[in-house]
C-alpha positions as CSV (number, residue, x, y, z in Angstrom):
1,M,-5.0,10.0,66.1
2,A,-2.6,13.0,65.0
3,K,-1.3,15.5,67.6
4,R,-2.4,19.0,67.4
5,E,0.3,21.4,68.6
6,H,-0.5,24.7,70.5
7,N,1.8,27.5,71.1
8,Y,2.0,29.9,73.6
9,T,4.0,33.3,73.9
10,A,4.4,36.1,76.6
11,K,6.9,39.0,77.1
12,I,8.2,39.0,80.7
13,I,9.9,42.5,81.8
14,W,11.9,42.8,84.9
15,T,10.7,46.2,86.4
16,G,12.9,45.8,89.7
17,N,16.2,47.7,89.3
18,K,16.2,50.1,91.9
19,G,19.4,51.8,90.0
20,E,22.3,49.2,91.0
21,G,20.8,46.3,89.0
22,T,21.9,43.0,90.8
23,I,25.0,44.3,92.8
24,N,23.6,42.4,95.7
25,A,20.4,40.4,96.3
26,A,19.0,43.0,98.6
27,A,19.8,45.7,95.9
28,Y,17.0,44.6,93.7
29,E,13.0,44.6,93.6
30,R,11.5,41.0,92.2
31,S,9.0,43.2,90.2
32,H,8.1,42.3,86.9
33,E,5.3,42.6,84.2
34,I,3.6,39.8,82.4
35,F,2.5,40.7,78.9
36,I,0.3,38.3,76.6
37,D,-1.2,39.8,73.4
38,N,-4.4,41.1,73.6
39,K,-4.8,40.7,77.6
40,V,-4.4,42.7,80.7
41,K,-1.1,43.4,82.0
42,I,-0.2,41.0,85.0
43,S,2.0,42.7,87.7
44,G,4.1,40.3,89.4
45,S,6.9,39.8,92.1
46,S,8.4,37.0,93.9
47,D,6.7,35.9,97.2
48,A,7.3,37.8,100.3
49,P,9.6,34.8,101.9
50,F,11.6,35.5,98.4
51,R,12.1,39.5,98.8
52,G,9.1,39.9,96.9
53,D,6.2,42.4,97.0
54,I,3.1,40.6,98.7
55,T,0.6,42.9,96.9
56,K,1.7,41.4,93.2
57,H,1.0,38.0,91.9
58,N,3.7,35.5,92.2
59,P,4.8,32.2,89.9
60,E,3.3,30.0,92.8
61,D,-0.1,31.7,93.1
62,L,-0.6,31.6,89.1
63,F,0.9,27.8,89.1
64,L,-1.8,26.9,91.6
65,S,-4.4,29.1,90.0
66,S,-3.5,27.4,86.5
67,L,-4.2,23.9,87.9
68,S,-7.8,24.9,89.6
69,V,-8.9,26.9,86.3
70,C,-7.4,24.0,84.2
71,H,-9.3,21.3,85.9
72,M,-13.0,24.1,86.1
73,L,-12.7,24.3,82.4
74,W,-12.8,20.9,81.5
75,Y,-15.2,19.7,84.1
76,L,-17.7,22.6,82.9
77,H,-17.2,21.4,79.4
78,L,-17.7,17.6,80.5
79,C,-20.7,18.4,82.3
80,A,-22.3,20.6,79.5
81,D,-21.6,17.1,77.3
82,A,-23.3,15.2,79.7
83,G,-26.2,17.6,80.0
84,I,-25.6,18.6,83.8
85,I,-26.4,22.0,84.4
86,V,-23.9,23.8,86.5
87,T,-25.0,27.0,88.0
88,H,-22.0,27.6,90.4
89,Y,-18.6,26.6,90.6
90,I,-16.0,27.7,93.5
91,D,-12.4,26.1,94.3
92,N,-10.4,26.9,97.0
93,P,-7.0,25.1,96.1
94,K,-3.9,24.5,98.3
95,G,-0.6,23.7,97.2
96,K,2.4,22.2,99.1
97,M,5.8,23.4,98.0
98,Q,9.0,22.2,99.5
99,E,12.0,24.7,99.5
100,L,15.4,23.1,99.7
101,E,18.0,23.8,102.0
102,T,20.5,24.4,98.8
103,G,18.0,26.7,97.2
104,G,15.2,26.0,94.9
105,G,12.3,23.7,95.2
106,Y,9.2,21.9,94.0
107,F,5.6,21.3,94.8
108,S,4.7,18.3,96.4
109,E,1.0,18.2,96.1
110,V,-1.9,20.4,95.3
111,I,-5.2,19.6,96.5
112,L,-8.5,21.2,94.5
113,Y,-11.6,21.7,96.3
114,P,-14.2,22.3,93.8
115,N,-17.5,23.3,95.4
116,V,-20.3,22.8,92.6
117,T,-24.0,23.4,92.5
118,I,-26.1,21.7,89.6
119,S,-29.8,21.8,89.2
120,D,-30.7,18.5,88.9
121,S,-30.4,16.2,92.1
122,S,-30.6,12.8,89.8
123,K,-27.3,13.8,88.3
124,I,-25.3,14.2,91.4
125,E,-23.5,11.0,91.1
126,L,-22.6,11.6,87.4
127,A,-21.4,15.2,88.2
128,N,-19.1,14.1,91.1
129,S,-17.5,11.6,88.7
130,L,-16.8,13.9,86.2
131,H,-14.2,15.4,88.2
132,D,-11.8,12.6,87.5
133,K,-12.2,12.7,84.0
134,A,-11.8,16.6,83.9
135,H,-8.3,15.9,85.9
136,Q,-7.5,13.4,83.2
137,K,-7.8,15.9,80.5
138,C,-6.5,18.9,82.0
139,F,-3.4,20.0,79.9
140,I,-1.3,21.6,83.3
141,A,-2.0,18.6,85.7
142,N,-0.7,16.1,83.0
143,S,2.4,18.5,82.9
144,C,3.0,18.1,86.6
145,N,5.7,15.4,88.4
146,F,3.4,15.7,91.7
147,P,-0.1,14.4,92.8
148,V,-2.8,16.7,91.7
149,L,-5.9,15.5,93.7
150,H,-9.3,16.9,93.9
151,Q,-11.9,16.7,97.0
152,A,-15.1,17.8,95.4
153,N,-18.4,18.8,96.7
154,C,-21.4,18.7,94.7
155,I,-24.9,20.3,96.0
156,V,-28.3,20.6,94.3
157,N,-30.0,24.4,93.9
């Protein structure tokens, strides 16, 4: 089967020059704006421990959210294909990032905690099993070099 390639673009503009540029680490803000065609601008910064603005999105939060949303979108698609009616989906993912003494770091683990409500009690087992398939299909999880786990809960409404 032939592969299909998809390309993505964005524009990121640093907005944190307070007048002296990067003359030293305390002289500038980590603020930036993320622009993607036809979408709302995202105001970003680094996380607070890295001299960032806690009121703005940071790369770590966006990365964790990307993993969760990718899983959710595949899961909903698989449920629709399987005839499972999902009426509610919420996830509270958690990620562990290790900061190295020498600078930099990496995510060591992400756990997704999807709570799903479906309409048919006879399909709970199938609904739960589709999380594994969604994980296998998730583009973002497949790009990671650390475990992306899930602990799902499914109820009937």
